[in-house]
FIMARVO-783469 format. One record per residue: y, z, x of N, C-alpha, C in turn; residue in one letter. Coordinates in steps of 0.001 Angstrom, whole numbers, plus 524288, in hexadecimal, padded with zeros to 5 digits. Atoms other than C-alpha are relative to their C-alpha. Example, Ala and Ser with C-alpha at 12.3 -4.5 7.8 and 13.67 -1.06 7.14 Angstrom:
2
7FB5A800008037A7EE6C81E788300C804B08000080384A7FB5A7FFC47FCCC7FBDC81BE48356680442802DA7FCFES
This chain:
176
7FEC47FBA3803799D885A972C762EE7FD9880525801BFX802627FB217FE2B9CF03AA12D768BB8037B8027D80420X7FCCC7FDD57FBC39D772AA2AE774E28055C801AD7FE0FX7FAFF7FE64802499E3CCAA34E76CBA7FF62805607FD8BX801117FAE6802599DDD0AAE8E7652B7FF808043580424X800AE7FC337FBC29D9D1AB565771BD8053580137802A6X7FAEF7FF297FD7C9E72FAB365777E78038A803547FC8DX7FCE17FCEC803A79EDBEAB8D676BCA7FE2A805AA80004X802297FAAE7FFC09E4ACAC49576C3680194802BE80506X7FE837FD9C7FB049E77DAC6FA77A96805C58018B7FFFAX7FA6A7FEBC800549F607AC67377813800D2804C37FC7EX7FF917FB92803939F485ACFC076C9B7FE3F8050E80286X801E57FB557FD5E9EC7CAD94877499803EC801D48041CX7FC247FE9E7FC019F680AD8D377F89804A6802CA7FD92X7FB9C7FD72802A6A017CADC19776267FE8F805797FE2AX801B77FAE0801EE9F9B4AE732770197FF95803E380480X800B47FC8C7FB7B9F657AECD977D7380539801838026FX7FAC97FEDB7FDF3A04B5AEC467812F80352803297FC2FX7FD337FCA9803AAA086BAF4937757E802297FD3E7FB39X7FE36802F88048CA0B54AE9E376BAE7FB557FEF77FC6BX804EE80067802E29FF61AECB17635C8008E7FCFA7FAE9X7FF62802ED804E3A04E2AE7527569C7FFDE7FA1B800FCX80004805947FEB0A07B9ADA1375CBC7FAAA7FE5980218X80527801307FDEB9FAD0ADAAE763EF7FBF37FF487FBBEX803B180069804619F32EADCF375765800B77FAC97FD33X7FF06804FF802A39F9AFAD12A751217FDA87FB708030FX80220804477FCDD9F60DAC84375C797FA118005780081X805B67FF727FFC79E857ACDD175DCC7FD817FE007FAFAX80213801B6805149E5F7ACB9574F4C8004E7FA137FF7FX7FF5F805AE800389EB4EABDC0750377FC0E7FD4B80391X803B1802587FC4F9E313ABAB875C437FA6A800427FE1AX8054C7FF72802219D6CAABFDF755DE7FF247FC0C7FB9EX8006B803E7804319D967AB757749FC7FF597FA8180236X80081805287FD839DB44AAB72752AF7FA8A7FF5480254X80539800457FDB29CE91AAE90759C27FBBD7FF697FBF1X803E880065804349C706AB06374D387FFBE7FA797FDD9X7FFD28055C802069CB69AA2E9748E97FCAB7FC5680354X8033C803477FC9D9C3F1A9D60754937FA4B8018E7FFC5X8055B7FE238004E9B7B6AA5387517D7FE5580320804BDX801387FD1E7FB2D9B878AACA175E6380034805DA7FF06X7FFAA7FA878019C9B5A0AB9E7758807FE03803D580413X802527FC427FC5A9AD4AAC0257631E803DF801B080433X7FC3C7FEC37FBE59B851ABF9476D0980430803C17FE28X7FBC17FCD78020E9C0F7AC7927642F7FEAE805C97FF67X801397FA6C800409B9E3AD4A8764F1803C68031380373X7FC527FD6B7FC739C25DAD8587709B80580800087FDA2X7FABF8006C802369CEBDAD394769E480096803787FB34X7FFCD7FC768047E9CB76ADAE875D6A8006D805AD801C8X7FF857FABD7FDDF9CA0BAE71A765BC8057D800DF8021FX7FA797FFA87FE719D757AE45276BE38036C801087FB43X7FD027FF4A804D29DCB6AE34875E157FF63805937FDFCX800FB7FAA6801CA9D65FAF02E75A68802FA803F080357X7FD1E7FC687FC989DC73AF6C57663F805E07FFC47FED5X7FA7C80076801829E9D2AF1777627B800F9802F87FAE8X7FF807FCF1804D79E7ADAF726754E47FFE7805DC8012DX8001E7FA747FE7D9E455B042475B628055D801A9801FCX7FACD7FEC27FDF19F15CB03CB76288804098005C7FBA5X7FC727FFE3804819F7FDB017E755717FE7F804347FC08X802117FBF88038A9F067B0CCC74F3C7FE677FDB07FABCX8021E8029A8049A9E9C0B039C745B27FA087FFC580094X8059D7FFCB7FED49DBA2B08347472F7FC897FCEC7FC47X80368802CA803B29D60EB021F73ACE7FFA77FA3A80173X80005805857FE7C9DA1CAF47673F207FD1F7FF418052BX802B8800507FB059D550AF70D74CD57FA21800687FF5FX805A07FF62800E09C819AFBAB748077FDAA7FB2A7FD72X801F0804EE802519C6C3AEF5E73FB47FF497FBD680438X80077803CB7FBBC9C956AE70A74BCB7FB438013280368X8047E7FE7D7FCC89BF3EAEEC8753747FAD97FEEC7FD47X804D280138802DF9B51CAED3F748CB7FEB37FA3A80077X800DC805A17FF689B6F1ADE977497D7FE4E7FEBD8059AX80186800DF7FA8A9B63AADEF3758627FA5280192800DDX805657FE287FF6A9A996AE6D6757AB7FC2A7FC287FD86X80367803DF802889A3CDADCEC74E397FF6A7FB248036EX80044804897FC859A73BAD1D17578D7FC9880127804C5X803337FE7C7FB809A117AD932762DB7FA3D7FFEC7FE80X805757FFF6801C499499ADB5775B217FDFE7FA787FF13X801B780557801409940EACD37756707FF497FCB8804EAX8003B8033B7FB469968FAC763763D97FCB88028280452X802BB7FCF27FC0398F8BAD20576BAB802E37FFDC80539X7FCA27FFE37FB5F99AD2AD0D17755D8028A8056080031X7FE867FA7B7FFFE99CF7ADF0E778F1803D58017F80453X7FC8F7FF027FB9A9A6D0ADDB5783ED8044A803FB7FECEX7FBA87FC8D8015D9B170AE51D77CA47FE76804447FC22X801DD7FC16803B39A912AEE567749C8022C8057080136X7FDD07FAE27FE929ADD8AFA2B77C3E805A8800757FE2EX7FA8D80021801B29BBE3AF64C77913800698010D7FA24X8000D7FF2A805B19B8C3AF5CE76A7F7FF63805CA7FEC8X800FA7FA72801189B391B03B876AD28048C80375801CCX7FB947FCDB7FE2E9BEE6B08F9772E0804917FFA47FC2DX7FBA4800B4803B89C90AB0339769A47FEA1802797FAC1X801907FD69804DE9C127B07EA75DE9800F7805E880079X7FEEC7FA767FF259C1FFB1594763BD805C28013E7FF4EX7FA587FF348008E9D0C5B1460764B9801A17FFDD7FA43X7FE9E8008A805879D1B7B0FFC7569B7FDD7804817FCC3X8024C7FB98802E99C8A5B1AB9751CF8031F80503800E3X7FC977FB7E7FF179D154B24E575842804987FFCC7FC3AX7FB888009B8038B9DC8BB1F7E7502D7FE93801517FA5EX801AB7FEA7805519D477B21B2743E07FE42805AE7FF98X801AD7FA8D7FFFA9D0DAB2F8A747FE7FA32800C6800E9X805A97FFAA7FF219C286B2C6E74AA87FEEE800CA805D5X8009D7FEDF7FA6B9C17DB3325757E17FA577FF8D801C3X80587800827FEA59B2A5B33AB757AC7FE817FA3E8009BX801038059D7FF9B9B204B250D755208028B7FDAB804D0X7FD4D801DF7FB539BBF5B22AC75FDC7FCD38015F804DAX8030A7FE547FB749B403B2A917699B7FB047FCC980082X804CB8031F7FFF69A798B2364765D4801117FA8580216X7FEB78054A7FE359AE42B1643768038019E7FFE9805B6X7FE977FFC17FA789B427B1A60775067FB258009780365X804D77FF527FD0C9A6D4B1EFD779AF7FCD87FAF380021X802DA804FB8003C9A0C4B12387753D8028B7FBF480391X7FD248038F7FC929AB5FB0A5E77C207FEDC80134805B5X801147FE3F7FAAE9A950B1256788697FA827FE72801B1X80577801417FEB999A85B105D788077FF397FA21800B0X8008D805B27FF9C99B96B01B7785BE8026C7FE1080511X7FD54801B37FB389A568AFFE0790C67FCE9801BC804D4X803067FE057FB9699D43B085E799E07FB0B7FCBB800C3X804CB8032B7FFC1990E2B00AC796A58012A7FA9580243X7FE6F805267FE0599834AF400799988024A800508057CX7FD767FF227FAF399DC7AF9F77A619805887FDB97FFF7X7FAA6801E0800B99AB3CAF6587A0DF803AA8049F800C9X7FD4D7FB347FE8C9B354B00897A7E380557800A17FD6EX7FAE57FF568027F9C0DDAFDC67A2527FF66801427FA38X800DA7FE588056E9BC28AFDE3794267FDB6805807FF9CX802297FABA7FFF99B45CB0A167977F80463803FF800CCX7FB9B7FC7D7FF089C0C1B106F79CC680378800797FB2EX7FCC47FFD5804C09C872B0CB3790A47FD6D8035E7FBC9X802CD7FCD1803DD9BDF4B12A1787DD8001B805C080191X7FFDD7FA9C7FE189BD90B1ED3790608055E802757FF10X7FAC07FDE9800F49CC56B205078F3C800C3801477FA38X7FF817FEFF8059E9CBBAB1F32780767FD06804E87FE7CX803267FB60801289C0DDB293877FB28027C804E38025CX7FD797FB817FD7D9C7F0B322B7894E804B5801D97FCDDX7FB7C7FE758033C9D42CB31FB780DD7FE35802E37FB17X8020D7FD6C804AC9CC37B3578774E17FE158057D80156X801F97FAE57FE689C55FB408B77C0D8047D803B180161X7FB6B7FCD07FEB29D24FB45737817580296802157FB16X7FD737FE76804E39D816B45B4773D67FCC0803E47FCE4X803787FC31802819CC60B4DB576F797FF6F804F38034AX800257FB5C7FCAF9CED1B57C077A2E7FB9180013803EAX80470800577FC609C3A6B52FF782CE801B17FD408050EX7FDBC8026F7FB5A9CBB9B4FF078EED7FC227FF888047FX803AE800147FB9D9C122B537B798C07FBEE7FBB07FF4CX803DE80416801189B729B4A9B7924C802817FA988008CX7FD30804F67FF959C145B3FB279155800E27FE8F805B6X7FEDF800DF7FA6E9C50DB412379FA67FB0D7FE6F802ECX804EF8011C7FD4F9B6F2B414E7A4597FE167FA747FECEX801E68052A801979B334B352F79CA28037A7FBB28023AX7FC68804067FE189BF6DB2D797A05D7FFC87FF9B805F3X8003F800097FA4A9BEA2B317C7AEBC7FB257FD20801EBX804D6802B47FE7F9B09CB2C7C7AF52800C57FA177FFE8X7FF2E805A7800759B4A7B1EF47AAB18043B7FE33803CAX7FBAA801657FC859C17FB1E967B23E7FE3280001805B0X801E17FF877FAA69BA58B22A27BEA97FCFC7FB48801F4X802D4804B57FE6D9B2CFB15DD7BEAC803947FC3C802E4X7FC4D803C67FDD69BF23B0E547C25D8016E8017080593X7FEA97FF317FA809C20BB0CA47D0C5804B97FCC8801A8X7FB6F8033F7FEC89CD57B03067D021802AC7FE787FAE9X7FD24801D6804939D75CAFD3A7C6F98030D8043E7FD38X7FD7F7FB86802789DE46B0A057C4868058E7FEEC7FE20X7FAE980175802189EAFBB02DB7C1CA7FF847FD457FAB5X800E5802698051D9E4CCAFCCB7B599801AB803D07FBB8X7FE217FC828042C9EAF6B022B7A9177FBCA8036F7FD9BX804177FCDD802789DDFBB06B57A3677FE608048A8038AX8015B7FBC47FC689DADBB0E907AFA180474803EF80081X7FB8C7FC6E7FFE99E88CB14377B00A80013803677FB18X800407FD0F804E49E727B18317A1D37FBA88041F8002EX804617FC537FF929D9F7B1E6D7A4838015F80481803B1X7FE657FBE97FC449DF70B25C67B044803E5803BB7FD75X7FC3E7FCB2802BA9EAB8B2AB77A8077FD4F803A17FC19X802E47FCD2803BA9E146B2F8979DA97FCDA80433802DAX802DE7FC207FCEA9D8D5B36267A7EC803A68044A801F9X7FC2D7FC1D7FE209E4D9B3CC67ADBE8019E803A17FB99X7FE8D7FCE1804979E8BDB414C7A0227FBA3803E37FE9FX8046C7FC9A8014A9DB1CB46D279DE37FF218043F80410X800727FC0A7FBE99DBD9B4E3F7AABF80406804527FF70X7FBDD7FC0F800629E84EB55647A7197FF6C803807FB52X
């Protein structure tokens, strides 16, 4: 049953990431329920964050924030902090949807710091892109460009990866 729950969650996340967020949310919720039935709660902090991100894509911030609160509680209880930066980045996205730009910035900075401390370069880049978009939207293009270029500049290969292509596109946009 634990693996069935995980497989259902992975399928749900895949659908959500491919633009079928409503179907993804249904499968993620079902998979989480199946996992809870086995008592495997600590492993679901990442999945709850996936669910929260799917809610962000659906512009349902209140539900997403509830999922993140549960994920944060699981992280604290288990002291497994592998995806803590992800929780803060998604919380930032959801806070933007509620109009809390200061809270979003705080969470993006926290995500960035956690990823940097862990030397997790791809999560660091994702957090930097989120923060750069927020700064750009606040008219702080130069600051956004400088911060994103610093993180992007660490990469020396893999430039065909979607996350690096997205970062390059954002940097190009900030240069124009």
